[in-house]
C-alpha positions in Angstrom: 241.7 -119.9 -32.3 243.4 -118.2 -35.2 243.0 -121.3 -37.3 239.2 -121.4 -36.6 238.8 -117.7 -37.3 240.6 -118.1 -40.7 238.1 -120.9 -41.7 235.0 -119.0 -40.6 233.2 -117.4 -43.4 229.7 -115.8 -43.9 228.6 -118.9 -45.8 229.8 -121.3 -43.1 227.9 -119.3 -40.4 224.7 -119.1 -42.4 224.7 -122.8 -43.4 225.3 -123.8 -39.7 222.4 -121.6 -38.5 220.1 -123.0 -41.2 220.9 -126.6 -40.2 220.2 -125.7 -36.5 216.9 -124.2 -37.3 215.8 -127.2 -39.3 216.8 -129.6 -36.6 215.3 -127.7 -33.6 212.7 -125.4 -34.9 211.2 -127.1 -38.0 208.7 -129.2 -36.1 207.5 -126.3 -34.0 207.2 -124.1 -37.0 205.2 -126.7 -38.8 202.9 -127.2 -35.9 202.4 -123.5 -35.5 201.5 -123.1 -39.2 198.8 -125.9 -39.2 195.6 -124.4 -40.3 192.4 -124.9 -38.4 190.7 -128.3 -39.1 193.6 -129.4 -41.3 194.1 -132.5 -39.2 191.1 -134.8 -39.8 190.2 -138.4 -39.3 192.4 -139.6 -42.2 195.5 -138.0 -40.6 195.0 -139.8 -37.3 196.9 -143.0 -36.8 194.9 -146.0 -35.8 194.3 -146.0 -32.0 196.1 -142.7 -31.7 193.3 -141.2 -29.5 193.3 -143.3 -26.4 191.2 -142.9 -23.3 194.2 -141.2 -21.5 194.4 -138.6 -24.2 190.8 -137.5 -23.9 190.3 -134.5 -21.7 188.0 -135.0 -18.7 184.4 -134.3 -19.6 185.3 -133.7 -23.2 182.8 -136.3 -24.5 179.4 -134.7 -23.6 176.0 -136.1 -24.4 175.7 -133.7 -27.4 178.8 -135.2 -28.9 177.5 -138.7 -28.8 175.7 -139.8 -32.0 172.1 -140.7 -31.6 171.7 -144.5 -30.9 175.5 -144.8 -30.9 175.6 -146.4 -27.5 173.8 -149.7 -28.0 173.1 -152.5 -25.4 176.1 -154.6 -26.4 178.4 -151.6 -25.7 177.2 -151.2 -22.1 179.3 -152.8 -19.4 177.5 -155.4 -17.4 176.0 -153.6 -14.3 176.7 -150.2 -15.7 173.1 -148.9 -15.6 172.2 -148.9 -11.9 169.0 -147.7 -10.3 170.7 -144.4 -9.3 171.5 -143.7 -13.0 167.9 -144.0 -14.1 166.1 -140.7 -14.5 162.9 -140.4 -12.4 160.0 -141.7 -14.4 162.2 -143.1 -17.1 160.9 -146.7 -16.8 157.2 -146.6 -17.5 154.7 -149.4 -17.7 154.7 -149.4 -21.5 158.5 -150.1 -21.4 158.1 -153.2 -19.3 157.5 -156.6 -21.0 154.6 -157.6 -18.8 154.4 -161.0 -20.4 157.8 -162.0 -19.0 158.1 -160.0 -15.8 156.4 -161.1 -12.6 154.6 -158.1 -11.0 152.0 -156.8 -8.6 150.4 -153.5 -9.7 147.2 -151.6 -9.9 145.8 -152.7 -13.2 142.6 -150.8 -13.2 141.3 -147.8 -11.3 137.5 -147.4 -11.1 136.4 -144.0 -9.7 133.3 -142.0 -8.8 133.0 -138.4 -7.7 129.2 -138.0 -7.3 127.2 -137.8 -4.1 124.8 -140.4 -3.0 122.3 -139.9 -0.2 122.2 -143.1 1.8 118.8 -144.3 3.0 118.7 -145.2 6.7 118.2 -148.8 7.7 119.0 -152.1 6.0 119.3 -152.4 2.3 122.2 -151.7 -0.1 122.5 -148.9 -2.6 124.9 -148.9 -5.6 127.4 -146.1 -5.6 127.8 -144.7 -9.2 131.3 -145.4 -10.6 132.3 -143.7 -13.8 132.9 -147.1 -15.3 132.0 -150.5 -13.8 133.7 -152.7 -16.3 137.3 -153.9 -16.7 139.1 -156.8 -18.4 141.2 -159.3 -16.5 144.3 -160.2 -18.5 145.1 -163.9 -19.2 147.2 -165.6 -16.6 146.6 -162.8 -14.0 145.4 -163.0 -10.4 143.2 -160.0 -9.4 142.4 -158.8 -5.9 140.4 -155.7 -4.9 140.6 -152.8 -2.5 138.7 -149.5 -2.3 137.6 -146.5 -0.3 134.4 -144.4 0.2 134.3 -140.9 1.4 131.2 -140.2 3.7 129.7 -137.2 5.5 127.7 -137.8 8.6 125.6 -134.9 9.9 125.2 -134.0 13.6 121.5 -135.1 13.5 122.6 -138.7 12.8 123.1 -139.9 16.3 125.1 -142.9 17.6 125.6 -145.6 16.7 126.4 -144.4 13.2 127.3 -147.1 10.8 128.3 -147.4 7.1 129.0 -150.8 5.4 130.7 -150.9 2.0 131.3 -153.8 -0.3 132.9 -154.4 -3.7 131.2 -157.0 -5.9 132.4 -158.7 -9.0 130.0 -160.0 -11.6 126.9 -159.6 -9.4 123.5 -160.6 -10.7 121.7 -158.1 -8.5 124.1 -155.7 -6.7 121.4 -154.7 -4.2 121.1 -158.3 -3.1 124.7 -159.5 -3.0 125.6 -163.1 -2.8 128.6 -164.0 -0.6 130.5 -165.4 -3.6 130.3 -162.1 -5.3 131.8 -160.0 -2.5 135.6 -159.4 -3.0 136.3 -156.5 -0.6 134.6 -155.2 2.6 134.8 -152.1 4.8 132.8 -151.0 7.8 132.5 -147.9 10.0 130.9 -147.8 13.4 131.0 -144.4 15.1 129.8 -143.7 18.6 130.6 -140.0 18.5 128.5 -136.9 18.2 128.5 -134.0 15.8 129.2 -133.8 12.1 131.9 -136.1 10.7 133.7 -136.3 7.4 135.6 -139.6 7.1 136.7 -142.4 4.8 135.6 -146.0 4.9 138.5 -148.3 3.7 137.7 -151.5 1.9 140.1 -154.4 2.2 140.1 -157.8 0.4 137.4 -160.1 1.8 139.2 -163.1 3.4 136.4 -165.4 2.2 136.4 -164.4 -1.5 139.1 -161.9 -2.4 140.7 -163.1 -5.6 139.6 -163.8 -9.2 141.8 -166.6 -10.3 143.8 -166.3 -13.6 141.7 -167.1 -16.7 143.2 -168.8 -19.7 142.2 -165.9 -21.8 141.3 -162.2 -21.2 138.0 -162.0 -19.3 135.6 -159.1 -18.9 134.2 -158.3 -15.4 131.7 -155.9 -13.9 132.5 -154.2 -10.6 129.9 -152.7 -8.2 130.5 -150.6 -5.1 127.5 -150.9 -2.7 126.7 -149.1 0.5 124.5 -149.5 3.5 124.1 -146.9 6.3 122.2 -146.4 9.6 121.9 -144.1 12.6 120.7 -144.5 16.1 118.4 -141.6 15.4 117.9 -139.3 12.5 119.5 -139.7 9.1 121.4 -137.9 6.4 124.6 -139.9 5.7 126.0 -139.1 2.3 128.7 -140.9 0.2 130.8 -138.1 -1.4 133.3 -140.2 -3.4 134.1 -143.8 -4.2 137.1 -145.7 -5.6 138.0 -149.3 -6.4 141.4 -150.5 -7.4 142.0 -153.8 -9.2 145.4 -155.2 -8.1 146.9 -157.6 -10.6 149.5 -160.2 -9.8 151.4 -162.3 -12.2 
């Protein structure tokens, strides 16, 4: 111990402490003294930031550059139905030329009232538009509905017949080949009645076959009504849907 004490000096102690600080505290001191934003992309070693080093939920939508995630960067099967936002896939985002489908291609509507004459004879219900274009290579079928009001004075049997015609020469005198959808109401009740007559595809002639090129058509909704006694049946609304299949 005496030998060690003789060799200790102020210079020896200071130099030893300095060496210790350099070896143990230098790195911590340097890290503590790094200024904000002093470590940028050039200072990062290649592949230094791995997936394991990214904090959970650190990469948010706002931190992803616009159009940075392209189709070739998506894992196969990554975009599932559950991950699609409601209403995200609209008709204009579907390539209808390549995708088989069945959809309502055209909606023809009317909201006016039409007093139906009692007895035989069809009347044309006024649709807002009676024309549509059938796309090339598309099969079209038809369905519809008519809202009717039957007053109490119209006694049983109370009847309404509705038909959808395509390209009719005279809608008031329909040919069987022009009829594509039919609906009929027969009511044996009494009192006032508000109801809907549903029109389904006619089993005899329900489809317009696919044309080689786009083809224009006219559509008519015609009605016939009758009562056992009295009158006064009114059509209050009308609708025809063109259902396209490819």
